[in-house]
C-alpha positions in Angstrom: 31.8 29.9 -47.9 35.1 31.0 -46.7 33.7 34.1 -45.1 31.6 32.0 -42.7 34.5 30.0 -41.4 36.6 33.1 -40.8 34.1 35.0 -38.7 35.1 34.7 -35.1 32.6 33.2 -32.6 32.0 35.4 -29.6 33.1 33.8 -26.3 30.6 34.0 -23.4 31.8 36.0 -20.5 30.6 35.7 -16.9 28.6 38.7 -15.8 27.7 37.3 -12.4 30.1 35.9 -9.8 29.7 32.1 -9.5 29.4 32.3 -5.7 26.4 34.5 -6.0 24.3 31.9 -7.9 25.1 28.8 -5.9 22.7 27.5 -3.3 25.3 27.4 -0.6 24.8 26.0 2.9 21.1 27.1 3.1 20.2 25.2 -0.1 22.1 22.1 1.1 20.3 22.2 4.4 16.9 22.6 2.7 17.6 19.6 0.5 18.7 17.5 3.5 15.5 18.4 5.4 13.4 17.4 2.4 15.2 14.1 2.0 14.7 13.3 5.7 11.0 14.2 5.5 10.5 12.0 2.4 12.2 9.1 4.1 10.1 9.4 7.2 6.9 9.7 5.1 7.8 6.5 3.2 8.5 4.7 6.4 5.2 5.8 8.0 3.3 4.8 4.8 4.9 1.3 4.8 3.9 0.9 8.5 0.3 1.9 7.7 0.0 -0.4 4.7 1.4 -3.3 6.7 -1.1 -2.7 9.4 -4.0 -2.7 6.9 -2.7 -6.0 5.5 -2.5 -7.6 8.9 -6.0 -6.4 9.8 -7.3 -7.9 6.6 -5.6 -11.2 7.2 -7.0 -11.4 10.7 -10.4 -10.5 9.5 -10.2 -13.2 6.8 -9.1 -15.8 9.5 -12.0 -14.8 11.8 -14.4 -15.1 8.9 -13.0 -18.5 8.0 -13.3 -19.7 11.7 -16.9 -18.4 11.9 -17.8 -20.2 8.7 -16.2 -23.4 10.0 -18.1 -23.1 13.3 -21.4 -22.4 11.5 -20.8 -25.5 9.3 -20.0 -27.6 12.3 -23.2 -26.4 14.1 -25.2 -27.1 10.9 -23.9 -30.7 10.7 -24.6 -31.2 14.4 -28.1 -30.0 14.2 -28.7 -32.0 11.0 -27.5 -35.2 12.8 -30.0 -34.6 15.6 -33.0 -34.5 13.2 -34.9 -37.8 12.8 -34.9 -39.4 9.4 -38.2 -39.1 7.6 -39.4 -41.6 5.1 -41.6 -41.0 2.2 -45.2 -41.0 3.2 -44.5 -40.1 6.9 -46.3 -36.9 7.8 -44.8 -36.4 11.3 -41.8 -38.5 12.4 -42.5 -37.6 16.1 -46.0 -39.0 16.0 -44.9 -42.6 16.3 
């Protein structure tokens, strides 16, 4: 047991200069360009999604207005019809 604790551990040594493996200015510039592109893409996506939502809301409003107009026309035409009683064949015949 004692022999394991007495064995020296090798210390790692640098074989490459630290400046040679860093991204430097070019790496920084590439990351900045990617971040700006992602921000612009997210902004554009939000605009497009918002536009689709507004179009859907307008379409729903138009459909509701059309349904209300059709219901009003149906009640108006129903009010113009004469009331028929049981046994009457043709209400206009009288």
